[in-house]
Residue frames as a rotation matrix with the C-alpha (Angstrom) as fourth column:
MET 1
0.361 0.931 0.060 159.72
0.856 -0.305 -0.418 47.58
-0.371 0.202 -0.907 149.17
LYS 2
0.455 -0.235 -0.859 161.82
-0.103 -0.972 0.211 50.77
-0.885 -0.007 -0.466 148.87
ARG 3
-0.608 -0.769 0.195 163.80
0.058 0.202 0.978 49.22
-0.792 0.606 -0.079 146.04
TYR 4
-0.465 0.517 0.719 160.62
0.884 0.325 0.337 49.10
-0.059 0.792 -0.608 143.90
ALA 5
0.324 0.670 -0.668 159.27
0.647 -0.672 -0.361 52.52
-0.690 -0.315 -0.651 144.88
ILE 6
-0.199 -0.476 -0.857 161.60
-0.247 -0.822 0.513 54.65
-0.948 0.314 0.046 142.76
PRO 7
-0.981 -0.141 0.133 161.19
0.089 0.284 0.955 52.71
-0.172 0.949 -0.266 139.49
LEU 8
-0.259 0.960 0.105 157.42
0.960 0.268 -0.081 52.63
-0.106 0.080 -0.991 140.05
LEU 9
0.305 0.340 -0.890 157.28
0.367 -0.904 -0.220 56.39
-0.879 -0.259 -0.401 140.59
LEU 10
-0.607 -0.594 -0.528 159.41
-0.303 -0.442 0.844 56.98
-0.735 0.672 0.088 137.48
ALA 11
-0.874 0.317 0.369 157.16
0.487 0.580 0.653 54.75
-0.007 0.750 -0.661 135.39
LEU 12
0.110 0.967 -0.229 154.01
0.936 -0.178 -0.303 56.49
-0.334 -0.181 -0.925 136.62
GLY 13
0.076 -0.161 -0.984 155.55
0.048 -0.985 0.165 59.90
-0.996 -0.060 -0.067 135.96
LEU 14
-0.881 -0.435 -0.185 156.49
-0.182 -0.050 0.982 59.00
-0.437 0.899 -0.035 132.39
ALA 15
-0.618 0.713 0.331 153.08
0.786 0.548 0.286 57.48
0.022 0.437 -0.899 131.70
SER 16
0.312 0.784 -0.536 151.18
0.748 -0.551 -0.371 60.54
-0.586 -0.285 -0.758 132.92
GLY 17
-0.249 -0.482 -0.840 153.49
-0.154 -0.837 0.525 62.89
-0.956 0.261 0.134 130.98
SER 18
-0.988 -0.107 0.113 152.81
0.086 0.229 0.970 61.15
-0.130 0.968 -0.217 127.70
ALA 19
-0.244 0.966 0.086 149.07
0.968 0.249 -0.043 61.15
-0.063 0.073 -0.995 128.38
LEU 20
0.276 0.339 -0.899 149.13
0.426 -0.882 -0.202 64.90
-0.862 -0.327 -0.388 128.95
ALA 21
-0.728 -0.640 -0.244 150.98
0.054 -0.409 0.911 65.55
-0.683 0.650 0.332 125.68
HIS 22
-0.884 0.430 0.181 147.94
0.246 0.100 0.964 64.67
0.397 0.897 -0.194 123.61
GLY 23
-0.808 0.588 -0.025 144.98
-0.218 -0.339 -0.915 64.77
-0.547 -0.735 0.402 126.00
GLU 24
-0.039 0.906 0.421 141.37
0.572 0.366 -0.735 64.73
-0.820 0.212 -0.532 124.95
ALA 25
-0.446 -0.040 0.894 140.36
0.875 -0.229 0.426 65.89
0.188 0.973 0.137 121.51
PRO 26
-0.929 0.156 -0.336 139.43
-0.049 -0.950 -0.307 69.57
-0.368 -0.269 0.890 121.31
GLN 27
0.032 0.999 0.043 135.80
0.254 0.034 -0.967 70.46
-0.967 0.042 -0.252 120.67
ALA 28
-0.355 -0.053 0.933 134.82
0.931 0.063 0.358 70.66
-0.078 0.997 0.027 117.01
ALA 29
-0.568 0.036 -0.822 134.78
0.235 -0.950 -0.204 74.45
-0.789 -0.309 0.531 116.66
HIS 30
-0.695 0.253 -0.673 133.21
-0.687 -0.511 0.517 74.28
-0.213 0.821 0.529 113.19
GLY 31
0.285 0.920 0.269 130.77
-0.813 0.381 -0.441 71.39
-0.508 -0.093 0.856 113.66
GLY 32
0.280 -0.258 -0.925 133.01
-0.774 0.509 -0.376 68.81
0.568 0.821 -0.057 112.00
LEU 33
0.957 -0.082 -0.279 134.83
0.187 0.909 0.373 65.62
0.223 -0.408 0.885 112.96
VAL 34
0.517 -0.798 0.311 138.06
-0.848 -0.526 0.061 65.86
0.114 -0.295 -0.949 114.98
GLN 35
0.920 -0.345 -0.184 141.00
0.348 0.937 -0.022 63.44
0.180 -0.044 0.983 114.80
GLU 36
0.526 -0.842 -0.120 144.57
-0.355 -0.345 0.869 63.49
-0.773 -0.414 -0.481 116.02
ALA 37
0.940 -0.281 0.196 147.23
0.301 0.406 -0.863 63.29
0.162 0.870 0.466 113.30
GLN 38
0.153 -0.988 -0.019 150.93
0.852 0.142 -0.504 63.08
0.501 0.061 0.863 114.17
GLU 39
-0.462 -0.317 -0.828 150.79
0.833 -0.476 -0.283 65.59
-0.305 -0.820 0.484 117.07
LEU 40
-0.950 0.311 0.041 148.28
-0.273 -0.883 0.382 67.83
0.155 0.352 0.923 115.28
TRP 41
-0.412 0.897 0.161 144.51
0.331 0.312 -0.891 68.10
-0.849 -0.314 -0.425 115.58
LEU 42
-0.989 0.147 0.008 142.49
-0.030 -0.259 0.965 68.07
0.144 0.955 0.261 112.36
GLU 43
-0.304 0.953 0.007 138.83
0.014 0.012 -1.000 69.01
-0.952 -0.304 -0.017 112.06
LEU 44
-0.959 0.045 0.280 137.11
0.284 0.186 0.941 67.88
-0.009 0.982 -0.191 108.87
VAL 45
-0.230 0.917 -0.325 133.95
-0.161 -0.365 -0.917 69.69
-0.960 -0.158 0.232 107.76
VAL 46
-0.948 0.067 0.310 132.09
0.316 0.273 0.909 68.35
-0.024 0.960 -0.280 104.71
LYS 47
-0.196 0.902 -0.385 129.06
0.133 -0.365 -0.921 70.42
-0.972 -0.232 -0.049 103.76
ASP 48
0.797 0.511 -0.321 127.39
-0.314 -0.102 -0.944 69.93
-0.516 0.853 0.079 100.39
ALA 49
0.850 -0.516 0.103 130.35
0.373 0.454 -0.809 69.91
0.371 0.726 0.579 97.98
ASP 50
0.435 -0.699 0.568 132.75
-0.606 -0.694 -0.389 71.86
0.666 -0.175 -0.725 100.22
VAL 51
0.661 -0.377 -0.649 135.53
0.633 0.745 0.212 70.03
0.403 -0.551 0.731 102.07
THR 52
0.453 -0.492 0.744 137.36
-0.494 -0.833 -0.250 72.06
0.742 -0.255 -0.620 104.73
VAL 53
0.437 -0.412 -0.799 140.12
0.739 0.671 0.058 70.93
0.512 -0.616 0.598 107.10
TYR 54
0.737 -0.193 0.648 141.08
-0.463 -0.843 0.275 73.08
0.493 -0.502 -0.710 110.09
VAL 55
0.286 -0.745 -0.603 144.49
0.508 0.651 -0.563 72.43
0.812 -0.145 0.565 111.69
LEU 56
0.828 -0.114 0.549 145.61
-0.510 -0.559 0.653 73.01
0.233 -0.821 -0.521 115.29
ASP 57
-0.175 -0.941 -0.290 149.05
-0.480 0.339 -0.809 72.20
0.860 -0.002 -0.511 116.70
GLU 58
-0.268 0.020 -0.963 149.64
0.551 0.823 -0.136 70.03
0.791 -0.567 -0.231 119.78
MET 59
-0.898 -0.049 -0.436 149.05
0.398 -0.508 -0.764 73.07
-0.185 -0.860 0.475 122.00
ARG 60
-0.003 0.985 0.173 145.69
0.940 0.062 -0.336 73.64
-0.341 0.162 -0.926 120.26
LYS 61
-0.104 -0.121 -0.987 146.93
-0.115 -0.985 0.132 76.79
-0.988 0.127 0.089 118.53
PRO 62
0.873 0.487 0.018 145.92
-0.017 0.068 -0.998 77.45
-0.487 0.871 0.068 114.89
VAL 63
-0.208 -0.896 0.393 148.51
0.570 0.216 0.793 76.49
-0.795 0.389 0.466 112.27
PRO 64
-0.176 0.131 -0.976 148.79
-0.521 -0.854 -0.021 79.18
-0.836 0.504 0.218 109.56
ALA 65
0.736 0.589 0.335 147.08
-0.011 0.505 -0.863 78.08
-0.677 0.631 0.378 106.33
SER 66
0.640 -0.549 -0.538 150.17
-0.759 -0.345 -0.552 79.11
0.118 0.761 -0.638 104.36
GLN 67
-0.434 -0.834 0.341 152.00
-0.879 0.475 0.045 76.14
-0.200 -0.280 -0.939 105.96
ILE 68
-0.208 0.485 0.849 149.32
-0.152 0.842 -0.518 73.59
-0.966 -0.237 -0.101 104.97
SER 69
-0.234 0.247 -0.940 148.74
-0.971 -0.005 0.240 71.70
0.054 0.969 0.241 101.72
GLY 70
-0.818 -0.127 0.562 147.31
-0.243 0.961 -0.136 68.31
-0.522 -0.247 -0.816 100.86
THR 71
-0.606 0.634 -0.480 144.41
-0.444 0.231 0.866 66.22
0.660 0.738 0.142 99.68
ALA 72
-0.405 0.574 0.712 141.27
-0.646 0.371 -0.667 64.60
-0.647 -0.730 0.220 101.01
THR 73
-0.863 0.249 -0.439 139.81
-0.180 0.661 0.729 61.39
0.472 0.708 -0.526 99.65
VAL 74
-0.561 0.760 0.329 136.07
-0.668 -0.179 -0.723 61.37
-0.490 -0.625 0.608 100.32
LEU 75
-0.929 0.341 0.147 133.66
0.371 0.846 0.384 58.49
0.007 0.411 -0.912 99.77
VAL 76
-0.512 0.812 -0.278 130.28
-0.632 -0.576 -0.518 59.69
-0.581 -0.089 0.809 98.45
GLY 77
0.496 0.843 -0.207 127.58
-0.780 0.328 -0.532 57.28
-0.381 0.425 0.821 97.30
GLY 78
0.753 -0.224 0.619 130.04
0.213 0.973 0.092 54.42
-0.623 0.062 0.780 96.98
LYS 79
0.653 -0.566 0.503 132.46
0.547 -0.107 -0.831 56.43
0.524 0.817 0.239 94.81
SER 80
0.278 -0.687 -0.671 135.80
0.789 -0.235 0.568 57.79
-0.548 -0.687 0.477 95.97
TYR 81
0.797 -0.019 0.604 136.74
0.386 -0.752 -0.535 61.38
0.464 0.659 -0.592 95.09
LYS 82
-0.097 -0.889 -0.449 140.17
0.987 -0.144 0.073 62.95
-0.129 -0.436 0.891 95.56
VAL 83
0.864 0.424 0.271 140.02
0.434 -0.901 0.027 66.64
0.255 0.094 -0.962 96.44
ASP 84
-0.271 -0.946 0.177 143.04
0.727 -0.321 -0.607 68.97
0.631 -0.036 0.775 96.31
LEU 85
0.651 0.463 -0.601 143.10
0.757 -0.454 0.470 71.25
-0.055 -0.761 -0.646 99.35
SER 86
-0.268 -0.716 0.645 144.44
0.629 -0.637 -0.445 74.80
0.729 0.286 0.621 99.25
PRO 87
-0.852 -0.119 -0.510 144.64
0.500 -0.474 -0.725 77.58
-0.156 -0.872 0.463 101.87
ALA 88
-0.173 0.897 0.406 141.20
0.672 -0.194 0.715 79.05
0.720 0.396 -0.569 102.58
GLY 89
0.827 0.473 0.304 141.21
0.075 -0.628 0.774 80.77
0.557 -0.617 -0.555 105.97
THR 90
0.517 -0.622 0.588 143.41
-0.844 -0.486 0.227 81.52
0.144 -0.613 -0.777 108.94
ASN 91
-0.462 -0.668 0.584 144.15
-0.760 0.637 0.128 77.87
-0.457 -0.385 -0.802 109.74
SER 92
0.253 0.645 0.721 142.25
-0.059 0.754 -0.654 75.91
-0.966 0.123 0.228 107.12
VAL 93
-0.884 -0.364 -0.292 142.52
-0.338 0.069 0.938 74.39
-0.321 0.929 -0.184 103.69
GLN 94
0.050 0.993 0.107 139.57
-0.316 0.117 -0.941 73.79
-0.947 0.013 0.320 101.40
GLY 95
-0.962 -0.234 -0.139 138.52
-0.202 0.270 0.941 72.02
-0.183 0.934 -0.307 98.22
LYS 96
-0.095 0.974 -0.205 135.39
-0.926 -0.162 -0.341 71.07
-0.366 0.157 0.917 96.29
LEU 97
-0.501 0.110 0.858 133.78
0.166 0.986 -0.029 67.72
-0.849 0.128 -0.512 95.59
PRO 98
-0.974 0.183 -0.133 132.25
-0.169 -0.198 0.965 67.21
0.151 0.963 0.224 92.13
VAL 99
-0.136 0.958 -0.252 129.01
0.264 0.280 0.923 66.09
0.955 0.059 -0.292 93.86
ALA 100
0.079 0.251 0.965 127.25
-0.820 -0.533 0.206 67.03
0.566 -0.808 0.164 97.09
ALA 101
-0.858 -0.449 -0.249 128.10
-0.205 0.744 -0.637 64.82
0.471 -0.495 -0.730 100.06
THR 102
0.204 0.902 -0.380 125.53
0.155 0.353 0.923 62.85
0.967 -0.247 -0.068 102.03
SER 103
0.667 0.095 0.739 125.16
-0.653 -0.404 0.641 62.91
0.360 -0.910 -0.207 105.81
GLN 104
0.870 -0.452 0.199 127.45
0.278 0.781 0.560 59.85
-0.408 -0.432 0.805 106.04
VAL 105
0.695 -0.698 -0.175 131.10
-0.692 -0.581 -0.429 60.85
0.197 0.419 -0.886 105.79
VAL 106
0.705 -0.656 0.269 134.10
0.461 0.712 0.529 58.59
-0.539 -0.249 0.805 105.20
ALA 107
0.898 -0.422 0.129 137.29
-0.182 -0.620 -0.763 60.43
0.402 0.661 -0.633 104.35
THR 108
0.420 -0.868 -0.266 141.06
0.863 0.291 0.413 60.25
-0.280 -0.403 0.871 104.57
VAL 109
0.987 -0.151 0.048 143.01
-0.135 -0.963 -0.234 63.49
0.081 0.224 -0.971 104.81
SER 110
0.351 -0.936 0.013 146.71
0.927 0.350 0.137 63.64
-0.133 -0.036 0.990 103.91
LEU 111
0.995 0.029 0.095 148.49
0.036 -0.997 -0.072 66.92
0.093 0.075 -0.993 104.63
LYS 112
-0.115 -0.993 -0.024 151.92
0.837 -0.083 -0.541 68.48
0.535 -0.083 0.841 104.61
VAL 113
0.916 0.397 0.062 152.10
0.277 -0.735 0.619 70.88
0.291 -0.549 -0.783 107.54
GLY 114
0.712 -0.700 0.063 155.25
-0.646 -0.616 0.451 72.91
-0.277 -0.362 -0.890 107.83
GLY 115
-0.066 -0.782 -0.619 157.11
-0.932 0.270 -0.241 70.28
0.355 0.561 -0.747 105.81
ARG 116
-0.899 -0.224 0.377 155.98
-0.364 0.861 -0.355 67.23
-0.246 -0.456 -0.855 107.82
ALA 117
-0.611 0.664 -0.431 153.35
-0.166 0.424 0.890 64.70
0.774 0.616 -0.149 106.86
ALA 118
-0.784 0.485 0.387 150.08
-0.387 0.105 -0.916 64.25
-0.485 -0.868 0.106 108.77
SER 119
-0.628 0.630 -0.457 147.15
-0.343 0.303 0.889 62.02
0.698 0.715 0.026 107.92
ALA 120
-0.774 0.473 0.421 143.88
-0.343 0.247 -0.906 60.95
-0.533 -0.846 -0.029 109.53
ARG 121
-0.790 0.606 -0.097 140.79
0.295 0.514 0.806 58.91
0.538 0.607 -0.584 108.74
PHE 122
-0.780 0.606 0.158 137.33
-0.559 -0.559 -0.613 60.27
-0.283 -0.566 0.774 109.51
THR 123
-0.755 0.618 -0.219 134.06
0.362 0.671 0.647 58.33
0.547 0.409 -0.730 109.71
LYS 124
-0.760 0.641 0.108 130.58
-0.493 -0.459 -0.739 59.58
-0.424 -0.615 0.665 110.56
LYS 125
-0.793 0.554 0.253 127.58
0.606 0.759 0.237 57.32
-0.060 0.342 -0.938 110.23
ALA 126
-0.644 0.627 0.438 124.29
-0.111 -0.643 0.758 58.78
0.757 0.439 0.484 108.98
């Protein structure tokens, strides 16, 4: 029995450590959709024609907007629109759709954050 105790304790310790690294998603501080993306947290807010992505690091600290660039591909009314995102606030990037979005949101966000790639898919049913 003792021979199995140490490996079991090590396995449980490693499993709980990796679970704590990511944890539950933070609350959507801006009323958007939150997804994890390569050890970052992204919040997507689509309102009318505005597309905004807020970025937090793995410790839930804001990532400076100057370190963020990328695109969002948003599906509106069956058509796909690619939106270039540029720094807009403290920890956000923003772009504009050519049309106003509906209450149903399907989007893919691809970012470069501090030189590393991060992407996430967002879906919200009407």
